[in-house]
N, C-alpha and C positions, 0 to 999 in steps of 0.2 A: 540810701546812697545810690546815686545814678551810675549809669554805665560810663566807663572811660571811653574816650574817643576811639582808641584802637579796637576795643571790644565792639563798639557800635559799628565801625567800618567792617569788621570781620563778620558780624551777624548780617549786615545788609548784603555783603557779597555772597554769603551762604544762601540767603533768601533768593537772590538773583540766579544763582546756580540751580537751585531747585526749580524755579520758574522755567528756566530753559530746558532742564532735563525732563520735566513732566508737562511740557507745553502741549504735546499731541495726545495726551491721555484725556479722554472725555470723562466728565464727572458722573455720568449716568452708567458707567461701565464697571462691572465687577469681574475680576479675573480669577479663575480657579486653575490650578496646575495639577499635575499627576500626584503631587504630594498631598493634595486635599482629599484623596480617595483611598479606600482600602477595600479590596475585593470588589471593585466597581461601584461601591457605595460611598456616598458623601460622609466624611468624618464629622462628628459632633462639633469639634473645635472649629472646623471650616464653616459649618453652618452658623455658628455664633459670629465668626469673623464677617461673613457677608451680610448677616443681619445687622451687625453694628455699622458696617460701611454704608448700608442702605439708609441709615438715619440721616446722612448728609446729602441725600439726593432729594430734591423737591418732589412733591407728589405729582406735579404736572409733567415731570419728565418720565419717559418710559425707561425702565431699568433693563440693561442688557447684561447677561451673564455669559462670559466666554469661558470655554473649557475644551480640553481635548475631545475630539469626536467620539473616541471609544468609550468615554464615560457618560455620554449624553443620556442614554436610556436608563442606566443605573442611577444617575443623578436625580432624574424626575421622580422615581419611586421613593427613594430615601428622603429627598427634599420635601415631598408632599407629606410623608409620614412625620418627619420632624416638625413641619409647620403645623400639622393638625394637633400634635401634642402641645406645641407652644400656644396655639389658640385656645385649646382646652384649659391650659394653665392660666391664661389671661382671663378667661371667663370665670374660673374659680376664684382668682384674686379679686375680680370685680364684685362677685357675690360676697366675698369675705370683707371687702371694704364697706359695703352697704350694711352688713351685719354688725361690724365693729362700730360704725357710725351710729347705728341705732342704740347699741349698748352704751356708748359714750354719752349720747344725748340723755338717755335714761339716768345715767350716773350723775350728770350735771344737774338734772331736775331734782334728783333725790337729794343732792347737797343743798339745793335752794330751799327746799321745804323746811328743814329745821332752822335755817337761818331766819325765817320770818317769825318763828316762835321765840327765838332767842334775842331778837332786836330789843324787846322791852325789858329783858332781864338785865339789871344793872351790873350784876357780878360777872356777866359774860360779855363785857363790852367789846372785846377784840375777836371773840369766836365767830360772830356773824360775818365780820370782814374776812376772816380766813376762809369761811365756808363760801362766801361770794367769790373770792379769788379762785378757789379750787373748782367751783362749779363752772366758771368761765374757762378754766383750763380744759375741762372735759368737753365743754361745748366747742371750743376752738379745735380740739383734736377731731371731733366729729365733722366739723366743717372742712378741715384739711382732708380727711378721708374722702368725703363726698366730692369735693370740688377739685382738689389738686391731685390726689392719688388716682382718682378715676380718670382724670385728663391724661395723666402719664400712661396709664394702661390703654387708653383709647389710641394714643399716639403709637404705642408699640404695636397694637393690633393693625392699624392702618399701614404702618411700615411693613409689617409682615405680609399683609395682603398685597401691597405694592410689589414686594419681592416675589410673591407667588404668581403675579401677573407679568413677570419679567419675560423678556424675549431670550430664549436659550440659543446660543450660537456655538456650534461645534467647529473647532479648527483642527486642521491636520497636524500631525506631529512635527512636520517640517515648517509649518506656519507659526508665526509669533502670535500670541494672544493679544498683544497690545501694540 
C-alpha cells in the first residue's frame, strides 16, 4: 500500500525543513560536546558514535573533529588508546576469518571425497547429491569469509585510520561547535 497524499506532503515538508536546518553543517565535521567526556577522557560510547559517523565521510575528505578546548589533550590520549584497541581487534578478526575459511574449505573437501565413492553405489542414490550440496555450502561459507567479511573488516580499518588522521579543532566554551 502506498503513501497517502497528505502523508507524502508531510514527509516532503519534513525533508525540506531538515535540509534548511542542517544546510551549514559540513559532512566531514564531527562534533563532540562536554557530555562526550568523563574526567577529561573520551567516553567509549562517544568513540563508537564518531566512528559510526565517520563511515559516511568519503575517504578523500579530511575529517574534522570539533570539541571544547579543555578536552583536547585528554581526547588525543584516550582516542588513540581506543583506536589501537579497535585496530588490534580488527586484525584478530581478520586472522580468525582466514582460519575459519581454511577449516570450512577442508570440511567442504572432506564431504566431496565420500561422495565420489558413493556415486556408483545404487542403494545410496540420493546420498551423493546431499553430500555435494553440503560441500558447496561449506565452500561458499569459506568464500564469504575470505572475500566479503575481509572486505568489511578492511573498510572498518580504513575508516578508523581516516578518523585517526582527523584534524582536531578545539573551540572555546562561548563558541559554538557547529
